[in-house]
N, C-alpha and C positions, 0 to 999 in steps of 0.2 A: 504493500500500500504506500509506504513512504517513497518507494521508487517511482510509483505512478504520480504522486504529488510533485516530486521534483521534476519529472518529465513535463507535466502540464505547466509548471512555472517557467521552465526553459522555453517552451513554445510561446507562452504568453509574452515573455520578454523580447523574443525575436519579432513577434507581430507588432509589439509596441514600438520597437525601433524602426520597423518598416513604415509605420504610420507617422512617425515624427517628422517635423519639418526642420531640418538642421542646415538648410542652405545647400544641401547636395541635390535637392530636387524632390518634389512631392509625388505621391503615388497617383498614377493614372491607370484606368482600366485598359487592357489590351484585348483586341479581338483577332480572331484568325484571319478575317477578311473584312474590309469595309463594305457596307451595303452599296449595291449598284445605284447610281443616280437615276431617278425616274426619268423616263423619256417624256418629252412634251407630247401632249395628247390633243388631237384635233377631231372633232365630231364631223362626220361627212353625211350631210342630209340629202336624201333622194326624194324628189316629189312623189306623192302617193298615187301614181298612175295605176297601181295594183294594190291588192290587200297586203298587209305587212309581211306575211309569210312568203308570198310570191315575190314581193319586192326584194326580200333578202336573198331568195334563190337566184334572182336575175342579176342584182347589183352587188350582192355580198362578195362574189369573186373579184370584182373590180377593186374593192377596198383591200381585200387580202393581197391582191397583186401589188398594190401600192406599198403595203406594209413589207412585203418581201423585198422590194427594190429600194425602199427608203427606210432602212431599219433604225435610223437615229431618231425617228419620231414614231408615234403610234396613231394610226387612223382608226376611228371607231364608227362603224356603220350604224346609222340611225334611221329607222323608218317612222312614219307618222300614220295614224289610223285614217286620217282624212285631210282634205286640203286645208280646212280651217286651222287645224292643229299645226300643220306645216307652216302656214303663213304666219301664225302667231310666233312660232319659233324663229322665223326669219326676222320678224319685226323686233324680237328681243335679242337679235344677233347671237343666237344660241349656237349656231354652227360655225366652224372654222372654214369648211368647204361646203359647197352646194352643187347639186345637179338639179336645177329647177326647170320648169317649162318656160317658154319665152315670156308669157305674161308675168309669171312670178319673177323672172329675171328683171323686169322693169321695177317691180316692187323692191327687190333686193338691192338694186342700184341706189334707191333712195335711202337704204339703211347702211350704206357704206361698203357694200360688196362690189367687186369688179370682175368682169368677164375676162378669162384668159384662154379658154378653149370652148369647143362645142362638139356635140355629136355630129357625125358626118353624113347624114342622109336627110337633106332638107325636105324631100318629097314625102317623108313620113310625117311631117308636121302639118297635116291636113285632117279634116273631119270626114268620116264616112257615116252616111245615114242608111240604116238597114231596116228591113221589114221581114216578116215571115213570107215564104214563097207563096203560101196559100192565102195571103191576106187580101188580095185583090187591089191593093194600093199600088198605083202606078204614077200618079200625078201629085204634085205638092198639095193641090187643093183637096186631095182625098184625106189629108191629115186634119182638116178643119174640124174642130170640136173633139178631137181624139187626144189620148194621152201619149206623150213622147218621153222616153227616158234619156237623161243626160247624167254624166258622172258627178259633176259638181259645178257651181257657178264660175269658178276660176280655172277650169280646165280649158285651156285655150283651143287646142285642136279639136277636142271632142265635145265642147259645149259652145264656146263663143263663135268659132267659125261656122258650125252648122246653124246656130240661131241667126247669124247674119245672112247666111245663104238663104234660109227660109224667108227672112224679112224682105230680101231683095226680090223674091219671087211671089210677093203678095200675101205672105202668111206671117202675121206678127205674133211671135211666141207669147207676148204678154196678154194677148186677147183671144187669139184664134185657136190655141191648143192648150192642153193641160200639161204643164211642165212638171216633170218628176225628177228630182235630183236623187240618185240612187247610190251614190258613194264611191263607185268604182266602175271601170269600163267592163270588167267581167260581169258585174251585176247588171249593167245596162244590156249586155247581150243576153243574159239569162232572162231578163224581164221580157225581151222581145220573143225569145223562143217559147216561153211559157204562156204567151198571150196576154200578159199583164198590161202591155202597152201596144199601140199600133205600130210604133217605130221607135228606134233608139239610135244612139250615136256612140262611136268609138274612134280611135285613130288606128292607122294601119298596123303597127306592131302588136297591139292588143288583139286585133282581128286575126293576124297570122298565128299568134299563139293559141287562140281559141280554135282555129282550124286544125292545128297540130294536136292539141290536147283533148279537145272535145269534138272530134269530127262528126259524131253521130248527132250532136246538137247543132253544130254549125251548118249541117246539110239542110236544116229547115229554114235557113236564113239566106238572104241575098242583099247585095249592095244596090241601092237605087241611085244614090247621088254621092258625089265627092266634091269637096270645097277647094278653094285656092290653098296654096301652102305658104309657109313662113319659115324663117331660119329654125333649125333644129334646137333641141334642148342645150342650154349652155352649161359650162362648168365655171364656178365662181369661187373667189376667195375673199374672206373678210379683210378689211383694210389694215388690220394689225397683224396679219400673218406675215412672217419675214419674206421679203421678195425672193431671197435665194431658195426658200422652200417652194414657193410658187413656181419658180423656174425649174426646180427638180421635178415637181409633179407634172408640169407641162411637158418636159422631156420624156418622162415615162409614158404619158398618155399618147403623145404623138408617135412614139416608137412601137406601140403595141402591135400594129399590123405587120411589123417586120419580125415578130417573135412568135414561135409556135404556141406558146402558152398564152400570149397576149391575144392571138387570133381566136383561140378557143374561148377566152373571156368575152371578146367582142361578139362572137357568134351567139353566146348565151344571152347577150344584151340585144341581139338582133340589129346590130349596127356595124358597118364595115370598118369604121375608123373614128378617131378623134381628129379635129382640125383646129388650127389656130383661130382665134377670134378675139374681139375686144368689144367694148361697150357699144361702138358704132355699128357693129354687126346687127344689132337689134333695132336699128332705126326703122326698118319696115314694120316691125311689131308696133312701134309707137304710132306709125301712120295708120295701121289697122285699128289700133285702139281708139284713135281719134274718130275714125269712121264708125266704129262700134258704139262709142259713147254718143255720137251725134244721133244714132238711131235709137239707142236704148237708155240714154242718160248715164250719169256717172256710176262707177262700180262702188259698192260699199267696201 
């Protein structure tokens, strides 16, 4: 027992000496390795042209592609359930990077975002108006007094362009049809197929995907009219994102069609490439919106 007591006293004196500050340096904890510095994180928002699960399947690989090639930062894919939610996040400058539709591009410009690229198939930025094959509808006038499905008020290709198309052909959507906003393009197509509406609207990529994934339902439908087209969806960065990072993202996007993995990602998005663009690329959209507002009044 006495030996044990002496041993404890010896250990105690050693620890006390180690803890004393005698000018030779104070005690500091040591670790095997310093923790890795957290990478900057940027939320990448995609406009809700599809439901969140489908949107992630289509555009999630794009964000993964960027993460693999720009490892010093971390991009986080973020979907929104509907256009109102997405627009609110843009207004709050929630996203570091955006892939909005052209109308939302104009809204984002007012919130301090800038365009640096765009998707590369402008003819896809147009509206399609479809009906059931057995509907008997063949003229615009046949829709008078009937219900027509649209994805959302701010869906440029699938709502604004078709509504303006009908307006210029003597059918005012505010008075002459029952407008139903159904939340997504897939829902618009399903409402037509199920007979809930006399007609409905989408844009070409959503229709091509429906043809591929639901051919038995798509066979019941046909396209009656197509609208004019505008510049394709933009890619934007918030004004406080470092310019060198925007340049890196631009380089990666523009080079995707030269890379086998990049081409696979582009194919999943149903676009051939990304192209350079800037704010002035969307001047034709501003012109269309002037015409649209002259016909329908200001947007909320």
